[in-house]
N, C-alpha and C positions, 0 to 999 in steps of 0.2 A: 353677490360676488364681492362687492367693496368691503363688506364686513369681514370676510375671510382674509383679504389681502392687506387690510389696514395695519395688523400687528407687523407684517413684513415691512412696510414703509416706516413705521415707527422705529423697528429695530435698526433699519438702515440709517435713518436720521441720527439716532443715537450713537452709532458705531463711527459716523464720520465727523461729528461735532464734538466740542467740549462739553463736559456735563454742566448742569446748571450751577451757577456760582463759580465757575471756571473761566479764565481767560483762554481762548483758543490760541494754539500755537502761532497762528498767522496774525493774531491781533496783538501780540506782545511787543511793546515798544522799548527799545534799548536807547536811552537818552543820556549822553555824557557817561557811558560806562555803567549805567544803572538801569534796573527796572524797579521803579519805586513801589508799584502796586503789586501786592501778593497775587499769585496766579489763581488762587481760590479763596473763597470766604471762610474756610476752615483753617484755623491756626496750625502751623507746623508742630509735629510732636517729635520730641528729642528721641525717644526710643525707637519709634518707627523710622526716623531719619538715620539713626545709627545703623539700623537694620539694612536699609536700602543702600547706604553708603558702603557697607562691608559685603553685601550680598554679590557674589560673583556673577549672578544672572541679573542683577538690577543695575545699580549705579556702578559697581565694581571700581570704585574710586581708588581702592587700595592697589589696583594693578599698576597705577602710576604715582600714587602719592603715599608718603610716610606720615603716620600718626603715632607718635612715641607711646601715648597712653593705651594703644591698642596692641602693642607688641606682644604682650603676655596672652592675648586671647586670639590674635589673628597672625597668621604667617605670611610671609612672602609679600612685604610691602614693596611698592615700586619705588624707583629713583628718577623716572623720567620727568614727572611733574615736581614742582616744589613741595617741601614738607608742609603739612598744614598746621603744626603746632603753632599756636597763637594766632591763627588766621582771623579770629573774631576781634582781635586787638587792632588789626590792620585795615580790614575791610568791613564795610557796613552790609547788612542783609541785602540792601538794594544792589550793591556791587557784586556780592556773592551770587544773587539770583541771576543777574545779566551773564555772569561767567559760566553758570550752569546751563542756562537757557541756550546761549549761543557764544561760546568762547572765541569763535572767529570774528566776532564784531569788534573785539578789542585787539586781537592778534591773528590776522588772516593766516599766518605761518604755523600756528598751533596745531598740534596733533589731537588735542583734546576734542572729543565729539561735542556736537551740539546735542544736549539731552532733551530740549523740549522745542524742537524745530522740525517742520515737515517739508519745507521747500528749499531749493537751491542745492540739492545734491545731484550727483551724476551716477547713472547707472545702478540704482538701488534695486535689488531684487524685490518682487512684490511682497514676499514673506517678510521682509524687514521694513516694510512701509509702516509710517506713524512714528510717534515719538519714542525715544528710549526710556524715559521716565514719564510718568503721569505728572500733572500739575501739582497733586498733593504730595507725591514723592519729592518733587522739587522743594516744596515748602517744608517738608519734614527734614530733608537733607540740610536745608539752611538753619532750622531750629537746632540740629545736631551741631553744625559747624559753629553756630553761636556760643556753643559750650567750650570751643577749643580756645581758651585764652592762656596767655603766660601766667604762670603761678608766681 
């Protein structure tokens, strides 16, 4: 009986914890507006980051932010958040990581969601439990944001 149920327990354990080489959402420490340690041991990928950034079902960053270099390929940029042109000239990867992980740590009044957090929410339906982005998606988006420099 133990052999038949072991895969179920393993699957449940993997579904509720971070993958190997990732920092679990509850273990991320924001210190002085920064998360210095990458969330995963795999470096961020610029192209995957751009994809998650623009994907309306993933990061959906364009719902609130404008990126001028994307105007020709993506419609309907938002105006609620600040434009992100030149963001890599202003903020470090560690500061961007903190903002994406939990923007409310720096500004409790912001409407930007916490993309890599699982606690501190009110009345979240079970189907929305978990993080909005994976640790790797956060690192990929940071890699993409690192390309947004003033020319």
